N, C-alpha and C positions, 0 to 999 in steps of 0.2 A: 632867856628867850622870851618872846612875846607869846602870850596865851590869849586866844580870842574865844569868846562865847557868843553863840547865836541863838535866836528864837527863845524857847522856854528855858534853855540852859542859862542864857543871859538873865532872864527874868528871875530865876531861882537864886543865882549867885549875886545879882544886883549890879554887875558891872559888865561892860562889853569887852574889856581888854585889860590885861595887866602884864607887867614884866616880872618873870619868876626866875629866881636863882634856885637851881635844883641839882641834886646828885643822881636823879633818876636816869636809868640807862634805857628804859623803854617807856612807851606811852602808858602801859598798865601801871608801872611804878610811879609815873607822874600823877596818874589818877588817884592812886592810893595816898600819895603825899598830899595832894590837894584836898582829898576827902577828909583827911585828918585835921585840917585847919579849923574848920567851923562847921556847924550844922548845915548852913546853906550850901556849902560845897558837897557835903555828904548827901544832901537831898538831890542835888543836880546829878551826881554820879552814882546814885543808888542802883540804877539798872543800866549798865553800859551797853547791854544789847539793844537799848533804845537810842543809842548814840552812834554817830559817825565821827571820824577824825581825819583831818588833813594835816600833812606835814609840809611846810613850805608850799602851800596851795595845791598839793597833790593828795588825792584820797589815799588812805593808808589803813593799816591794821593796828590794833591795840598792842600787838606784840612787836611792833616795829621799833627799831633802834632810834634813839634821839641824838646820836652822834652827829654833830655838824648841823643840826636842825636849828633854824632861827625863829620859826613860827609854828605854833600848834593851834589848830582851830577845832573846837568841839561844836557839833550841831546835830539836830535830829535828822533822820532820813528825809529826803525830799521826794516829793512826787512830781512827776512830769505832767505836762498838759499843754 
């Protein structure tokens, strides 16, 4: 699946997008898997309460299933205006 990173998440990890092979069944499991890769991922995912996630371009929760998901996007909360 494709994993996209936006704003400061992208800055901490250093890339905007990557294709990931994973056995994770939920977003939380994917975050744990990514965090274990390198310090830059661990820094980006240190406080998931400061993050939002979208699955196939729809806002979702971190306990959501990844079954059939093609794209996961991580980004900070957005403010309107």
